[in-house]
C-alpha positions as a Markdown table, in Angstrom:
| # | Residue | x | y | z |
|---|---|---|---|---|
| 1 | Met | 94.3 | 96.0 | 126.8 |
| 2 | Thr | 92.1 | 95.2 | 123.3 |
| 3 | Ser | 88.3 | 95.2 | 122.7 |
| 4 | Ala | 86.7 | 91.7 | 123.5 |
| 5 | Ala | 82.9 | 90.4 | 124.5 |
| 6 | Phe | 82.7 | 88.0 | 127.7 |
| 7 | Leu | 79.3 | 86.1 | 126.5 |
| 8 | Phe | 77.5 | 85.0 | 129.6 |
| 9 | Ser | 74.0 | 83.9 | 130.3 |
| 10 | Asp | 72.5 | 82.7 | 133.8 |
| 11 | Lys | 69.9 | 80.4 | 131.8 |
| 12 | Leu | 73.2 | 78.9 | 130.1 |
| 13 | Ala | 75.3 | 78.6 | 133.8 |
| 14 | Asn | 72.3 | 77.1 | 135.5 |
| 15 | Phe | 71.2 | 74.3 | 132.8 |
| 16 | Asp | 71.5 | 71.0 | 134.8 |
| 17 | Tyr | 72.6 | 67.7 | 133.1 |
| 18 | Gly | 72.2 | 65.7 | 136.2 |
| 19 | Asp | 74.2 | 65.4 | 139.3 |
| 20 | Asp | 76.1 | 62.0 | 138.0 |
| 21 | His | 76.7 | 63.8 | 134.6 |
| 22 | Pro | 80.5 | 65.2 | 134.1 |
| 23 | Phe | 79.0 | 67.9 | 131.7 |
| 24 | Lys | 78.7 | 71.0 | 134.5 |
| 25 | Pro | 77.6 | 74.4 | 132.6 |
| 26 | Ile | 78.1 | 75.7 | 136.2 |
| 27 | Arg | 81.6 | 76.3 | 135.2 |
| 28 | Ala | 80.8 | 79.7 | 133.4 |
| 29 | Arg | 79.5 | 81.2 | 136.3 |
| 30 | Asn | 82.4 | 80.2 | 138.7 |
| 31 | Thr | 84.5 | 81.7 | 135.8 |
| 32 | Lys | 82.9 | 85.1 | 135.8 |
| 33 | Glu | 83.4 | 85.2 | 139.6 |
| 34 | Gln | 86.9 | 84.2 | 138.9 |
| 35 | Cys | 87.4 | 86.8 | 136.2 |
| 36 | Thr | 85.9 | 89.7 | 138.8 |
| 37 | Arg | 88.1 | 88.3 | 141.4 |
| 38 | Tyr | 90.7 | 89.3 | 139.3 |
| 39 | Gly | 89.7 | 92.4 | 137.7 |
| 40 | Leu | 89.3 | 91.2 | 134.4 |
| 41 | Leu | 85.5 | 91.6 | 133.3 |
| 42 | Tyr | 85.5 | 95.8 | 133.3 |
| 43 | Gly | 87.6 | 98.4 | 131.3 |
| 44 | Pro | 88.0 | 100.2 | 128.0 |
| 45 | Gly | 86.5 | 98.1 | 125.0 |
| 46 | Leu | 85.5 | 95.1 | 127.5 |
| 47 | Ile | 81.6 | 94.1 | 126.8 |
| 48 | Arg | 79.5 | 91.4 | 128.6 |
| 49 | Pro | 76.6 | 91.2 | 126.3 |
| 50 | Glu | 74.0 | 89.0 | 127.0 |
| 51 | Pro | 73.0 | 86.1 | 124.2 |
| 52 | Asp | 69.7 | 85.3 | 122.8 |
| 53 | Pro | 68.6 | 82.0 | 121.2 |
| 54 | Val | 69.5 | 81.4 | 117.6 |
| 55 | Glu | 66.6 | 81.3 | 115.3 |
| 56 | Pro | 65.8 | 77.5 | 115.0 |
| 57 | Ser | 65.9 | 78.0 | 110.9 |
| 58 | Thr | 69.4 | 79.3 | 111.4 |
| 59 | Leu | 70.2 | 75.3 | 112.2 |
| 60 | Glu | 69.2 | 74.0 | 109.0 |
| 61 | Ser | 72.3 | 75.0 | 107.3 |
| 62 | Phe | 74.0 | 72.4 | 109.7 |
| 63 | His | 71.5 | 70.3 | 111.0 |
| 64 | Arg | 68.7 | 68.2 | 109.4 |
| 65 | Gln | 65.0 | 68.7 | 110.1 |
| 66 | Asn | 64.2 | 65.5 | 111.5 |
| 67 | Tyr | 66.8 | 65.6 | 114.1 |
| 68 | Leu | 66.0 | 68.9 | 114.9 |
| 69 | Lys | 61.8 | 68.2 | 115.4 |
| 70 | Ala | 63.0 | 65.0 | 117.5 |
| 71 | Leu | 65.3 | 67.2 | 119.7 |
| 72 | Lys | 62.3 | 69.8 | 120.3 |
| 73 | Glu | 60.0 | 66.7 | 121.3 |
| 74 | Val | 62.7 | 65.4 | 123.7 |
| 75 | Ser | 63.1 | 68.7 | 125.2 |
| 76 | Ser | 59.3 | 69.2 | 125.8 |
| 77 | Gly | 59.0 | 65.8 | 127.5 |
| 78 | Arg | 58.4 | 63.4 | 124.7 |
| 79 | Phe | 60.3 | 60.2 | 124.5 |
| 80 | Asp | 60.1 | 56.9 | 122.2 |
| 81 | Leu | 63.0 | 54.4 | 122.1 |
| 82 | Pro | 63.5 | 55.6 | 118.2 |
| 83 | Met | 64.9 | 58.7 | 119.5 |
| 84 | Leu | 68.1 | 56.6 | 120.8 |
| 85 | Glu | 69.0 | 55.9 | 117.1 |
| 86 | Arg | 69.3 | 60.0 | 117.2 |
| 87 | Gly | 71.8 | 59.9 | 120.5 |
| 88 | Leu | 69.0 | 61.1 | 122.7 |
| 89 | Gly | 67.8 | 59.4 | 126.1 |
| 90 | Thr | 71.7 | 58.3 | 126.3 |
| 91 | Glu | 73.8 | 58.2 | 129.2 |
| 92 | Glu | 76.1 | 60.6 | 127.4 |
| 93 | Cys | 72.8 | 62.8 | 126.0 |
| 94 | Pro | 70.3 | 62.3 | 128.2 |
| 95 | Ala | 66.6 | 63.1 | 127.5 |
| 96 | Leu | 66.4 | 66.6 | 129.4 |
| 97 | Pro | 63.7 | 69.1 | 129.7 |
| 98 | Gly | 64.3 | 72.4 | 128.1 |
| 99 | Val | 67.7 | 71.0 | 126.4 |
| 100 | Phe | 66.6 | 72.5 | 123.1 |
| 101 | Glu | 66.0 | 75.7 | 124.3 |
| 102 | Phe | 69.4 | 75.3 | 126.2 |
| 103 | Ser | 71.3 | 74.4 | 123.0 |
| 104 | Leu | 69.4 | 77.3 | 120.9 |
| 105 | Leu | 70.8 | 80.0 | 123.4 |
| 106 | Ser | 74.3 | 78.4 | 123.6 |
| 107 | Thr | 74.1 | 78.4 | 119.6 |
| 108 | Gly | 72.9 | 82.1 | 119.7 |
| 109 | Ala | 75.9 | 83.0 | 121.8 |
| 110 | Thr | 78.2 | 81.8 | 119.5 |
| 111 | Met | 76.5 | 83.2 | 116.6 |
| 112 | Leu | 76.4 | 86.8 | 118.4 |
| 113 | Gly | 80.2 | 86.5 | 119.4 |
| 114 | Val | 80.8 | 85.9 | 115.4 |
| 115 | Glu | 78.5 | 89.1 | 114.8 |
| 116 | Leu | 80.4 | 91.1 | 116.9 |
| 117 | Val | 83.7 | 90.1 | 116.0 |
| 118 | Met | 83.2 | 90.1 | 111.9 |
| 119 | Gly | 80.9 | 93.5 | 112.4 |
| 120 | Gly | 83.9 | 95.1 | 114.1 |
| 121 | Gln | 82.7 | 95.8 | 117.4 |
| 122 | Val | 85.4 | 93.6 | 119.4 |
| 123 | Gly | 88.4 | 91.7 | 118.3 |
| 124 | Arg | 87.6 | 88.9 | 120.0 |
| 125 | Ala | 84.9 | 87.3 | 121.7 |
| 126 | Phe | 84.8 | 84.0 | 124.0 |
| 127 | Asn | 81.2 | 81.9 | 124.6 |
| 128 | Leu | 82.0 | 79.7 | 127.6 |
| 129 | Val | 79.2 | 77.4 | 127.4 |
| 130 | Gly | 79.9 | 76.5 | 123.7 |
| 131 | Gly | 81.8 | 74.3 | 121.5 |
| 132 | Phe | 79.7 | 71.1 | 121.1 |
| 133 | His | 81.8 | 69.8 | 118.8 |
| 134 | His | 80.9 | 66.6 | 118.7 |
| 135 | Ala | 77.0 | 66.9 | 117.4 |
| 136 | Tyr | 76.4 | 65.8 | 113.7 |
| 137 | Pro | 73.8 | 66.7 | 112.0 |
| 138 | Asp | 71.6 | 63.6 | 112.4 |
| 139 | His | 72.4 | 62.9 | 116.1 |
| 140 | Ala | 73.6 | 64.0 | 119.2 |
| 141 | Glu | 76.7 | 62.7 | 120.7 |
| 142 | Gly | 79.2 | 63.3 | 123.6 |
| 143 | Phe | 77.4 | 65.5 | 125.8 |
| 144 | Cys | 76.5 | 67.5 | 122.4 |
| 145 | Tyr | 73.0 | 68.3 | 121.2 |
| 146 | Leu | 73.5 | 71.1 | 118.8 |
| 147 | Asn | 76.9 | 71.7 | 117.2 |
| 148 | Asp | 77.0 | 75.4 | 117.8 |
| 149 | Ala | 80.4 | 75.7 | 115.8 |
| 150 | Gly | 79.4 | 73.8 | 113.1 |
| 151 | Val | 76.4 | 76.2 | 112.6 |
| 152 | Ala | 78.8 | 79.1 | 112.7 |
| 153 | Leu | 81.5 | 78.2 | 110.4 |
| 154 | Ala | 78.6 | 76.7 | 108.0 |
| 155 | Ala | 77.0 | 80.2 | 108.2 |
| 156 | Gln | 80.7 | 82.5 | 107.4 |
| 157 | Ala | 81.7 | 79.7 | 104.7 |
| 158 | Ala | 78.1 | 80.4 | 102.6 |
| 159 | Gln | 78.7 | 83.9 | 102.9 |
| 160 | Gly | 82.1 | 83.5 | 101.0 |
| 161 | Arg | 84.4 | 84.0 | 104.2 |
| 162 | Arg | 87.5 | 81.6 | 104.8 |
| 163 | Val | 87.4 | 79.8 | 108.4 |
| 164 | Ala | 89.6 | 78.0 | 110.4 |
| 165 | Phe | 88.6 | 76.0 | 113.4 |
| 166 | Ile | 91.4 | 75.2 | 115.8 |
| 167 | Asp | 90.5 | 72.6 | 118.6 |
| 168 | Ile | 92.8 | 72.3 | 121.3 |
| 169 | Asp | 90.0 | 70.1 | 123.2 |
| 170 | Ala | 91.5 | 66.8 | 124.6 |
| 171 | His | 88.7 | 65.3 | 122.3 |
| 172 | His | 88.8 | 64.9 | 118.5 |
| 173 | Cys | 86.1 | 67.2 | 117.0 |
| 174 | Asn | 84.2 | 64.0 | 114.9 |
| 175 | Gly | 81.3 | 66.4 | 114.4 |
| 176 | Ile | 82.9 | 69.5 | 112.8 |
| 177 | Gln | 85.3 | 66.6 | 110.9 |
| 178 | His | 82.1 | 64.9 | 109.3 |
| 179 | Ala | 80.7 | 68.2 | 108.5 |
| 180 | Phe | 83.5 | 69.9 | 106.3 |
| 181 | Tyr | 85.3 | 66.7 | 105.0 |
| 182 | Glu | 84.8 | 67.5 | 101.7 |
| 183 | Asp | 85.1 | 71.2 | 102.0 |
| 184 | Asp | 88.2 | 73.7 | 101.1 |
| 185 | Arg | 86.6 | 76.6 | 102.4 |
| 186 | Val | 87.0 | 75.6 | 106.0 |
| 187 | Leu | 90.5 | 74.6 | 107.9 |
| 188 | Val | 89.7 | 72.1 | 110.3 |
| 189 | Ile | 92.9 | 71.6 | 112.8 |
| 190 | Ser | 92.7 | 69.5 | 115.8 |
| 191 | Leu | 95.3 | 68.6 | 118.5 |
| 192 | His | 93.7 | 65.9 | 121.1 |
| 193 | Glu | 94.1 | 62.8 | 122.5 |
| 194 | Ser | 94.8 | 59.8 | 120.2 |
| 195 | Gly | 91.5 | 57.9 | 119.2 |
| 196 | Lys | 93.4 | 54.6 | 120.1 |
| 197 | Thr | 93.1 | 55.7 | 124.0 |
| 198 | Leu | 90.0 | 58.1 | 124.2 |
| 199 | Tyr | 86.5 | 58.7 | 122.8 |
| 200 | Pro | 85.6 | 59.4 | 119.8 |
| 201 | Trp | 88.1 | 57.0 | 118.8 |
| 202 | Ser | 88.6 | 58.8 | 115.8 |
| 203 | Gly | 91.3 | 61.8 | 114.3 |
| 204 | Phe | 94.1 | 59.9 | 112.9 |
| 205 | Glu | 96.4 | 62.0 | 111.2 |
| 206 | Thr | 95.7 | 60.1 | 107.9 |
| 207 | Glu | 92.0 | 61.5 | 108.2 |
| 208 | Leu | 93.2 | 64.7 | 105.3 |
| 209 | Gly | 89.8 | 65.0 | 104.2 |
| 210 | Thr | 88.4 | 64.0 | 100.5 |
| 211 | Gly | 87.8 | 65.9 | 97.2 |
| 212 | Arg | 88.0 | 69.6 | 97.6 |
| 213 | Gly | 88.6 | 69.3 | 101.3 |
| 214 | Thr | 92.0 | 66.9 | 100.6 |
| 215 | Gly | 94.5 | 68.6 | 103.1 |
| 216 | Phe | 92.0 | 71.0 | 104.9 |
| 217 | Asn | 91.6 | 68.3 | 107.9 |
| 218 | Val | 94.5 | 68.4 | 109.9 |
| 219 | Asn | 94.5 | 65.9 | 113.0 |
| 220 | Ile | 97.5 | 65.9 | 115.4 |
| 221 | Pro | 96.9 | 62.9 | 117.9 |
| 222 | Met | 98.8 | 63.3 | 120.9 |
| 223 | Leu | 99.9 | 60.2 | 123.1 |
| 224 | Glu | 98.6 | 59.7 | 126.6 |
| 225 | Asn | 100.9 | 61.6 | 129.1 |
| 226 | Ser | 102.0 | 64.2 | 126.6 |
| 227 | Asp | 102.6 | 67.3 | 128.7 |
| 228 | Asp | 103.3 | 71.1 | 128.3 |
| 229 | Glu | 106.4 | 71.1 | 126.1 |
| 230 | Val | 105.0 | 68.2 | 123.8 |
| 231 | Tyr | 101.8 | 69.9 | 123.2 |
| 232 | Leu | 103.4 | 73.2 | 122.6 |
| 233 | Ser | 106.3 | 71.6 | 120.2 |
| 234 | Ala | 103.3 | 70.0 | 118.1 |
| 235 | Phe | 101.1 | 73.4 | 118.1 |
| 236 | Arg | 104.1 | 75.6 | 117.3 |
| 237 | Gln | 105.6 | 73.4 | 114.4 |
| 238 | Leu | 102.1 | 72.9 | 112.6 |
| 239 | Val | 99.3 | 75.2 | 113.2 |
| 240 | Pro | 100.7 | 79.1 | 113.1 |
| 241 | Pro | 102.2 | 78.1 | 109.3 |
| 242 | Leu | 99.1 | 76.6 | 108.1 |
| 243 | Ile | 97.0 | 79.3 | 109.8 |
| 244 | Glu | 99.3 | 81.9 | 107.6 |
| 245 | Ala | 99.0 | 80.0 | 104.4 |
| 246 | Phe | 95.3 | 79.7 | 104.6 |
| 247 | Ala | 95.0 | 83.2 | 105.6 |
| 248 | Pro | 91.3 | 83.0 | 107.4 |
| 249 | Asp | 88.9 | 85.6 | 107.6 |
| 250 | Leu | 87.9 | 84.2 | 111.1 |
| 251 | Val | 89.4 | 82.0 | 113.7 |
| 252 | Ile | 86.8 | 79.8 | 115.8 |
| 253 | Ala | 88.8 | 78.3 | 118.2 |
| 254 | Glu | 87.9 | 75.4 | 120.8 |
| 255 | Ile | 89.7 | 75.9 | 124.1 |
| 256 | Gly | 88.8 | 73.0 | 126.0 |
| 257 | Ala | 90.5 | 72.6 | 129.4 |
| 258 | Asp | 90.2 | 68.6 | 129.6 |
| 259 | Thr | 93.9 | 68.4 | 128.6 |
| 260 | Met | 94.6 | 69.3 | 132.0 |
| 261 | Ile | 97.0 | 66.6 | 134.2 |
| 262 | Ser | 93.7 | 66.5 | 136.8 |
| 263 | Asp | 91.0 | 65.9 | 134.1 |
| 264 | Pro | 89.0 | 62.6 | 135.2 |
| 265 | Leu | 88.1 | 62.0 | 131.6 |
| 266 | Thr | 91.3 | 62.1 | 129.6 |
| 267 | His | 95.2 | 61.1 | 129.9 |
| 268 | Leu | 97.0 | 64.2 | 128.9 |
| 269 | Arg | 99.3 | 66.2 | 131.6 |
| 270 | Leu | 99.0 | 70.0 | 130.5 |
| 271 | Thr | 99.1 | 72.5 | 133.2 |
| 272 | Asn | 97.4 | 75.9 | 132.8 |
| 273 | Asn | 101.1 | 77.2 | 132.4 |
| 274 | Gly | 101.3 | 75.5 | 128.8 |
| 275 | Tyr | 97.5 | 76.2 | 128.2 |
| 276 | Phe | 97.7 | 80.0 | 128.8 |
| 277 | Lys | 100.4 | 80.1 | 126.2 |
| 278 | Leu | 98.5 | 78.3 | 123.8 |
| 279 | Val | 95.4 | 80.6 | 123.8 |
| 280 | Lys | 98.0 | 83.7 | 123.7 |
| 281 | Glu | 99.6 | 82.1 | 120.5 |
| 282 | Ile | 96.1 | 81.8 | 118.9 |
| 283 | Cys | 95.2 | 85.2 | 119.5 |
| 284 | Ala | 98.5 | 86.3 | 118.1 |
| 285 | Phe | 98.0 | 85.0 | 114.7 |
| 286 | Ser | 94.0 | 84.9 | 114.6 |
| 287 | Pro | 92.9 | 88.1 | 112.8 |
| 288 | His | 89.3 | 87.7 | 114.3 |
| 289 | Leu | 88.9 | 85.2 | 117.1 |
| 290 | Val | 85.9 | 83.3 | 118.3 |
| 291 | Ala | 86.8 | 81.0 | 121.7 |
| 292 | Leu | 84.3 | 78.4 | 122.7 |
| 293 | Gly | 84.8 | 76.9 | 126.2 |
| 294 | Gly | 84.6 | 72.9 | 125.0 |
| 295 | Gly | 85.4 | 70.6 | 127.9 |
| 296 | Gly | 86.9 | 70.4 | 131.0 |
| 297 | Tyr | 85.7 | 68.0 | 133.7 |
| 298 | Asp | 87.7 | 69.3 | 136.6 |
| 299 | Val | 85.4 | 72.0 | 137.4 |
| 300 | Phe | 88.0 | 74.0 | 139.6 |
| 301 | Arg | 90.9 | 73.8 | 137.5 |
| 302 | Thr | 88.9 | 74.6 | 134.3 |
| 303 | Thr | 87.6 | 77.9 | 135.9 |
| 304 | Arg | 91.1 | 78.7 | 136.4 |
| 305 | Cys | 92.0 | 78.0 | 132.6 |
| 306 | Trp | 89.4 | 79.9 | 131.3 |
| 307 | Thr | 89.8 | 82.8 | 133.5 |
| 308 | Leu | 93.7 | 83.0 | 132.1 |
| 309 | Ala | 92.1 | 82.6 | 128.8 |
| 310 | Trp | 90.1 | 85.7 | 129.0 |
| 311 | Ala | 93.1 | 87.5 | 130.4 |
| 312 | Ala | 94.9 | 86.5 | 127.0 |
| 313 | Met | 92.2 | 87.5 | 124.8 |
| 314 | Ser | 91.5 | 90.9 | 126.6 |
| 315 | Glu | 95.3 | 91.6 | 126.9 |
| 316 | Gln | 95.3 | 91.7 | 130.9 |
| 317 | Glu | 97.2 | 90.9 | 133.7 |
| 318 | Pro | 95.3 | 89.0 | 136.4 |
| 319 | Glu | 95.3 | 91.1 | 139.9 |
| 320 | Asp | 93.7 | 89.4 | 143.1 |
| 321 | Thr | 91.7 | 92.1 | 144.4 |
| 322 | Tyr | 90.8 | 89.9 | 147.3 |
| 323 | Ala | 94.7 | 89.0 | 148.3 |
| 324 | Gly | 95.0 | 89.4 | 151.7 |
| 325 | Ala | 91.0 | 89.3 | 152.7 |
| 326 | Val | 89.5 | 87.7 | 155.1 |
| 327 | Gly | 87.6 | 84.6 | 153.3 |
| 328 | Gly | 89.6 | 85.6 | 150.4 |
| 329 | Met | 90.4 | 81.7 | 149.8 |
| 330 | Met | 86.8 | 80.8 | 149.1 |
| 331 | Phe | 86.9 | 82.9 | 145.8 |
| 332 | Gly | 89.5 | 80.3 | 144.3 |
| 333 | Gly | 92.5 | 80.6 | 145.5 |
| 334 | Glu | 92.9 | 76.9 | 147.2 |
| 335 | Met | 95.8 | 76.1 | 144.9 |
| 336 | Gly | 98.0 | 79.2 | 145.6 |
| 337 | Gly | 96.2 | 81.4 | 143.0 |
| 338 | Leu | 95.5 | 81.1 | 138.9 |
| 339 | Trp | 98.5 | 79.4 | 138.3 |
| 340 | Asp | 99.3 | 75.5 | 138.4 |
| 341 | Pro | 103.2 | 74.4 | 139.7 |
| 342 | Gln | 104.9 | 73.2 | 136.7 |
| 343 | Ile | 104.9 | 69.5 | 136.0 |
| 344 | Arg | 106.4 | 67.4 | 133.4 |
| 345 | Thr | 106.5 | 64.3 | 132.0 |
| 346 | Ala | 109.9 | 62.1 | 132.4 |
| 347 | Gly | 111.3 | 59.2 | 130.8 |
| 348 | Pro | 110.2 | 56.7 | 128.5 |
| 349 | Ala | 106.6 | 58.1 | 128.2 |
| 350 | Lys | 108.0 | 61.8 | 127.4 |
| 351 | Glu | 110.3 | 60.1 | 124.7 |
| 352 | Arg | 107.4 | 58.4 | 123.2 |
| 353 | Ala | 105.2 | 61.5 | 123.2 |
| 354 | Met | 107.9 | 63.8 | 121.6 |
| 355 | Ala | 108.4 | 60.8 | 119.0 |
| 356 | Gln | 105.0 | 61.2 | 118.4 |
| 357 | Val | 105.4 | 64.9 | 117.5 |
| 358 | Glu | 108.2 | 64.4 | 115.2 |
| 359 | Arg | 106.2 | 61.8 | 113.5 |
| 360 | Leu | 103.3 | 64.0 | 113.0 |
| 361 | Val | 105.2 | 67.1 | 111.9 |
| 362 | Ser | 106.8 | 64.9 | 109.1 |
| 363 | Phe | 103.5 | 63.7 | 108.0 |
| 364 | His | 101.8 | 67.1 | 107.7 |
| 365 | His | 105.2 | 68.6 | 106.4 |
| 366 | Glu | 104.4 | 65.8 | 103.6 |
| 367 | His | 100.7 | 66.0 | 103.2 |
| 368 | Ser | 99.1 | 68.9 | 104.5 |
| 369 | Phe | 101.4 | 71.8 | 104.2 |
| 370 | Pro | 101.9 | 71.4 | 100.2 |
| 371 | Val | 98.0 | 71.6 | 99.6 |
| 372 | Leu | 98.0 | 74.9 | 101.9 |
| 373 | Gly | 101.6 | 76.1 | 100.3 |
| 374 | Ala | 102.5 | 76.4 | 104.1 |
| 375 | Arg | 106.2 | 77.0 | 104.8 |
| 376 | Lys | 107.9 | 74.9 | 107.7 |
| 377 | Ala | 108.2 | 76.3 | 110.9 |
């Protein structure tokens, strides 16, 4: 068992985007309950600190003051039509009372994770209600109001640290890419469903960065129907060699579970077997690691993914402490425990997906690897 921090707050888990909105912070409480069931939250080196909101002034390293002012006004119940230009009051990012305070707390949790990891108190930290990677400096987008990951990356880069951002969420991290596109202090690697078929319609391999940042922005767009085998193949051939070459002081990983086969918003076909392997491998090569929950809109399967992610981060084997108990199924065992059945794509769809991986690997061997001095896997 390694030292690790499970960052949780009832105030985050209880925040409500609305009945019809797909983003459900309650996933965090469900995961905490699932981790309790499987005996994963207590033990030597494991801590469960409750985060505090980040100081608003800290946000200015990433976000613009006029946007922060508008977000505070929306949060207090004031709204006018010009706020729509800042992405506020849309179907994606509704004008929610208290959303500024919610976002401050989520960002505070991510910053606490970084503080604990870089201060040596723990080796890894997990902020389940974090990873709002679509928020831009001047507007909200894609369910994201404040970009907690961007704030943390900017703060670490300003301190002279080399930081890698690895994103295995199904959606491209457009807000992160935009902010660090010209920056060689931050390596951004995003595996996601291709922008040809999924919001935010960006993240193509040719988006490599510019100026000093050329080669430090690595996009790996996967085709629809990509399964565990396809995704792991792309990851293993590209991500570990790039991380080894860049040698970051800190890895911030967005480990969204919307790559799952049952996710209602995406078109990939992963199971949590592949997801667990991805998280374990990120743990293995990260000197210091902060993980962020990100997306996942099949709430039940996301809970199981995040439970497995925490097991990987804390190096524990899940043990069902309710096995055989009357009513134990109420704790989440409706699908036979934590693990999904193995499901594979076959036929032409699998062939196309694997051909895409081969093409992407070849492209990055030619364009990204030489810049960082990476060796082929």
